[in-house]
C-alpha positions, 0 to 999 in steps of 0.5 A, a space after each residue: 749785497 746787490 740788493 742793498 747797496 744803500 745805508 744810513 751810515 757815514 763817517 762818524 760810525 765808521 772813526 768810532 766802532 774802529 776806534 772801537 775795536 783798534 784801541 780800546 779793545 786792544 788796550 782796556 779789553 786784550 790786555 787790561 780786563 784779561 790780567 785782571 781777568 788772569 789774577 781771577 782764574 790764575 789760568 790763562 784758557 780761563 781768562 781768555 775765554 771769559 775776555 772772549 766773552 767780554 769782547 763779543 758783548 763789546 763788539 756787538 754792542 757797539 754795533 748796535 748802538 753805534 751803528 743800528 739804535 741810533 739809526 732804527 735799524 735792525 740785526 738785517 742791516 748786517 747780515 743777520 738774515 736767511 740765505 739760499 739753501 743753495 748756497 751751501 755746496 759753496 759753504 762746503 767748497 770755500 771751508 775746504 778752500 780755506 782749510 788747504 790754503 792755511 796748511 801752505 800758509 803756516 807750512 811756508 811761515 813755519 820754515 821762516 819761524 815765524 809765529 808767536 803763540 796763542 796764549 789761550 791755545 797754549 792753555 788748552 794744550 797744556 791741560 785738554 780734559 771734555 771740560 776745557 776743551 768744551 769751553 776752546 770749541 765754544 768760544 773759538 767754534 761760535 762766539 767768535 766767528 759770531 760777533 766778528 761776522 757782524 762786525 767785520 762783514 756785517 758792519 766794515 765790510 759793507 760801510 766800505 763796500 757801499 763806500 767804496 765798492 766790491 774791491 775795496 769792501 775785500 781789501 779793508 774788511 780783511 786788511 783790519 781784521 787781520 790786524 786785530 790778530 797782531 802778534 800772531 803773525 803766522 796766523 796773519 796771512 791766514 786772517 786776511 785770506 778768511 777774510 776775504 772768503 768770509 767776505 765775498 760770501 757777504 757780497 754773494 748772498 746779503 747775509 753773514 751766516 755762511 761767513 759764520 758757518 765756515 768760520 766757525 768750521 774753520 775754527 773749531 777744527 783748529 780747537 779739536 787738532 790743537 786738543 789730540 796734537 
């Protein structure tokens, strides 16, 4: 991020994409479309995965149409670029930090009996086959990390970072990333911590790819543990 502290975006792009993330996707995609897909598949895992794919298309298309195309920018503007091979050690470190922190947080949340199950995860646990595992893994460890890092770090973190500084970028992008994961209340602190880690890796490398890798490792491990539990 140090190499590129300027950008062509203003409040218009921020407001439009926040409406997309906080209103359109939760209401239209996660409720209406997901319910329609459940009627088709009669399975939460399949409906949830299809919904996730649609969300990926909506988020990435939104960033392209609103933030990139009007300004003749390419995907490197949101961090889709290479990073130093020396940062791999930090990818490992931050992955371990996130795993340990999430375990501690979930233990505390469970002690207070706080939590709402994810219907897609619950469906996977009930019907574990190589097919359902593959669907869940691809969705959680590949699709979600890519579009979420493009949107929440590549666009949101960068917007707040350039306008208001590193601290504001870390705080506000992570808060928004946390809010969109309601109502799985037991994981909200984990979402906030992971948002901070993902944004920090973007800050240090000017690339969202390290965050995608850490995000994918974390989500993938979660799917593996869910499937064997």
